C-alpha positions in Angstrom: 3.2 -9.8 -5.2 1.8 -10.3 -1.7 -1.8 -9.2 -1.6 -4.2 -8.2 1.2 -4.6 -11.7 2.7 -0.8 -12.2 2.7 -0.2 -8.8 4.4 -2.9 -9.5 7.0 -1.4 -12.9 7.7 2.1 -11.4 8.0 0.8 -8.7 10.4 -0.8 -11.4 12.6 2.4 -13.5 12.6 4.3 -10.5 14.0 2.3 -10.5 17.2 5.1 -12.2 19.3 7.0 -8.9 18.9 4.3 -6.8 20.7 5.5 -5.2 23.9 9.1 -6.1 23.2 11.8 -3.4 23.3 14.1 -2.7 20.3 17.7 -3.2 21.3 19.4 -2.4 18.0 18.8 -1.7 14.3 21.1 -2.7 11.4 20.5 -1.6 7.9 22.4 -3.8 5.5 20.9 -2.4 2.2 19.0 0.9 2.3 18.1 1.1 -1.4 14.5 -0.1 -1.5 11.6 1.5 -3.4 12.5 4.6 -1.3 15.6 4.7 0.8 15.3 3.4 4.3 15.4 6.4 6.6 18.9 7.2 7.9 17.6 7.8 11.4 16.1 4.4 12.1 18.2 4.2 15.2 15.4 6.3 16.9 13.6 2.9 17.4 16.2 1.8 19.9 14.7 1.8 23.4 11.1 1.9 22.1 8.6 -0.9 22.5 6.3 -2.1 19.7 2.9 -1.5 21.1 0.5 -2.1 18.2 0.3 -3.5 14.6 -2.3 -2.4 12.1 -2.9 -3.0 8.4 -4.1 -0.4 5.9 -4.5 -1.7 2.4 -1.2 -3.6 1.8 0.7 -1.5 4.3 1.6 -2.7 7.8 1.6 0.1 10.4 4.1 -0.8 13.2 3.3 1.5 16.1 6.1 2.0 18.6 6.0 4.1 21.8 7.0 7.3 20.0 7.1 6.7 16.3 5.1 4.7 13.7 6.6 2.9 10.7 5.0 2.1 7.4 6.0 -1.2 5.9 5.2 -2.6 2.5 6.3 -5.9 1.1 6.5 -4.8 -2.6 6.9 -7.6 -5.1 9.0 -10.0 -3.2 9.4 -8.7 0.4 8.9 -10.7 3.5 9.5 -10.4 7.3 10.9 -13.2 9.3 11.2 -13.6 13.1 14.6 -15.3 13.7 16.7 -16.5 16.5 19.5 -14.1 17.5 22.6 -15.0 15.5 20.8 -17.1 13.0 22.6 -17.2 9.6 21.8 -14.2 7.4 20.4 -14.6 3.9 21.7 -12.7 0.9 18.8 -10.4 0.7 18.2 -9.6 4.4 18.3 -5.8 4.2 17.1 -4.8 7.7 17.6 -6.4 11.1 15.7 -5.1 14.1 16.9 -6.8 17.3 14.2 -7.2 20.0 14.6 -8.6 23.5 14.2 -12.3 22.5 14.4 -12.4 18.7 15.4 -10.5 15.6 13.0 -9.2 12.9 14.5 -9.4 9.4 13.2 -7.8 6.2 14.1 -9.9 3.2 13.5 -8.5 -0.4 15.3 -9.8 -3.4 13.7 -7.4 -5.9 13.8 -4.4 -3.4 10.4 -2.9 -4.3 9.2 -2.9 -0.8 9.4 0.1 1.6 10.4 0.8 5.2 9.3 4.3 6.0 8.2 6.5 8.9 4.5 7.3 8.9 4.7 11.1 8.9 2.7 13.9 7.3 4.2 13.3 3.9 3.6 9.5 3.7 0.2 9.9 5.3 -0.9 12.3 2.6 0.8 10.6 -0.4 0.3 6.9 0.5 -2.6 6.6 2.9 -5.1 9.4 2.5 -5.8 8.7 -1.2 -6.8 5.0 -0.6 -10.4 3.7 -0.9 -12.2 1.7 1.8 -11.1 -1.6 3.2 -13.0 -4.4 1.4 -13.9 -6.2 4.6 -15.3 -3.1 6.2 -18.9 -1.9 6.3 -17.9 1.1 4.1 -17.4 -1.2 1.2 -21.0 -2.0 0.2 -23.2 -2.2 -2.9 -24.4 1.4 -2.7 -20.8 2.7 -2.5 -19.5 0.4 -5.3 -22.5 1.4 -7.5 -21.6 5.0 -7.2 -17.9 4.3 -8.0 -18.7 2.2 -11.1 -21.5 4.2 -12.7 -19.2 6.3 -14.9 -16.3 3.9 -15.3 -15.8 2.6 -18.8 -12.9 0.3 -18.0 -13.2 -3.5 -17.4 -14.7 -4.5 -14.1 -11.5 -6.3 -13.1 -9.4 -3.1 -13.6 -12.0 -1.1 -11.6 -12.0 -3.4 -8.5 -8.2 -3.6 -8.5 -8.0 0.3 -8.3 -6.9 1.2 -4.8 -8.9 4.4 -5.1 -12.1 2.4 -5.5 -11.3 -0.3 -2.9 -8.0 -1.4 -1.5 -6.4 -4.8 -1.5 -8.4 -6.6 -4.2 -5.3 -8.0 -6.1 -5.1 -10.1 -9.2 -5.7 -13.4 -7.6 -8.8 -12.5 -5.6 -10.3 -10.3 -8.4 -9.9 -13.2 -10.9 -11.5 -15.7 -8.5 -14.4 -13.4 -7.5 -15.4 -12.7 -11.1 -15.1 -16.3 -12.1 -17.4 -17.4 -9.3 -20.0 -14.9 -10.4 -19.7 -15.6 -14.2 -18.7 -12.0 -14.9 -16.2 -11.5 -17.7 -13.1 -9.5 -16.4 -13.3 -7.1 -19.4 -17.0 -6.4 -18.8 -17.5 -2.6 -18.8 -17.7 -1.6 -15.1 -20.6 0.8 -15.6 -22.7 -1.9 -17.3 -23.0 -4.2 -14.2 -26.5 -4.5 -12.9 -27.4 -3.6 -9.3 -27.8 -7.4 -8.6 -24.3 -8.1 -10.0 -22.7 -5.3 -8.0 -24.4 -6.5 -4.8 -23.2 -10.1 -5.4 -19.7 -8.9 -6.3 -19.3 -7.1 -3.0 -20.4 -10.2 -1.1 -18.1 -12.4 -3.1 -15.0 -10.2 -2.7 -15.5 -10.2 1.0 -16.0 -14.0 1.1 -12.9 -14.7 -1.0 -10.6 -12.4 0.9 -11.8 -13.8 4.3 -11.3 -17.3 3.1 -7.8 -16.5 1.9 -7.0 -14.9 5.3 -8.3 -18.0 7.1 -6.1 -20.2 4.9 -3.0 -18.1 5.6 -2.9 -16.4 2.1 -1.6 -17.8 -1.1 1.9 -19.2 -1.5 2.5 -19.2 -5.3 6.3 -18.7 -5.2 8.1 -18.0 -2.0 5.5 -16.2 0.2 5.5 -17.2 3.9 4.5 -15.3 7.0 7.0 -14.1 9.7 7.0 -17.5 11.3 8.0 -19.2 8.0 4.6 -20.7 7.4 3.1 -21.0 3.9 -0.4 -20.2 2.9 -2.9 -22.7 1.5 -5.5 -20.6 -0.4 -3.8 -21.5 -3.8 -5.1 -25.0 -3.3 -8.7 -23.7 -3.9 -8.0 -21.6 -7.0 -10.4 -22.2 -9.8 -9.3 -19.7 -12.4 -6.1 -17.8 -11.5 -3.0 -19.3 -13.0 -5.0 -22.0 -14.8 -5.0 -20.7 -18.4 -5.1 -23.6 -20.9 -6.7 -25.9 -18.4 -10.3 -27.1 -18.3 -13.0 -25.0 -16.5 -14.1 -26.9 -13.4 -17.8 -26.0 -14.3 -18.1 -26.8 -18.1 -14.7 -28.2 -19.2 -14.2 -25.4 -21.7 -10.5 -24.4 -22.0 -9.7 -21.4 -19.8 -8.3 -18.4 -21.7 -6.1 -15.5 -20.7 -6.2 -11.8 -21.7 -4.3 -8.8 -20.4 -6.1 -6.1 -18.6 -4.3 -3.2 -17.0 -1.0 -5.0 -17.7 -2.2 -8.0 -15.7 -3.0 -11.6 -16.8 -6.7 -12.2 -16.5 -7.9 -15.8 -16.8 -11.5 -16.5 -17.6 -13.9 -19.1 -19.0 -15.3 -18.0 -22.4 -18.3 -20.2 -21.8 -19.2 -19.4 -18.2 -18.1 -15.7 -18.4 -19.3 -14.4 -21.8 -18.5 -10.8 -22.6 -21.7 -8.9 -22.9 -21.8 -6.1 -25.5 -22.7 -2.7 -24.2 -25.0 -0.6 -26.3 -23.6 2.9 -26.8 -25.6 5.7 -25.3 -27.4 7.8 -27.9 -25.8 11.2 -28.7 -27.8 14.3 -28.1 -27.8 17.5 -30.2 -27.4 21.0 -28.7 -31.2 21.2 -28.6 -31.5 18.0 -26.6 -32.7 15.8 -29.5 -31.2 12.3 -29.9 -29.4 11.4 -33.1 
């Protein structure tokens, strides 16, 4: 699934469309995660004036309307020459003045929606802060983690805590800090939390700088692959040797996601249960 660096890279690669007017819209397959709106023809005559990203959503701001685009599991946008041969899973074609923008999605888990009151409330307003923003800091994360009894990897992948820290980047951040992915989130020390915030920001920015990760078929709108996967130290390397100690990397499932770690470098620390208190306030 494209994660935050891939979405940010895709957004940046759509820049050639800015200030271009939409000439036509063709929906070839409307059944995505939610149906593509039937009134997409409203875009005709409008210019694309701005592109933003919120979490893994691209906000395409036209002169009168704003669209919410999500790549889902296998979606991608491609800027093509007019008349270029269509691919089997090209579901949407937006014709601009010079080129066509095509949305390709074999698994059809992506979304093409209007940003209206409903989608704003249901999809945007519930999201946590952006990981690269000043709002995501050690003080904030400490407050969010203090009562969480789930593994730290599950916690930082929760979009209500912080957006966009997907499996690849959570795995790499925890490996680099020698924190076991199943470590109870509330048990992290203030020092660990502070370092984790810094490392998440560093890893995500590095991935953006390298164009994201191309593990299967990801590429940006210009057809260019990412190169961050060449730097991976843990993700996808279960059964291989740890680059630090040569111990065999292991894999567990957390939150239905594969979580690779080094049992030597990332030992799981036991958390002592808190003492129970009686009705009179005495500990048992």
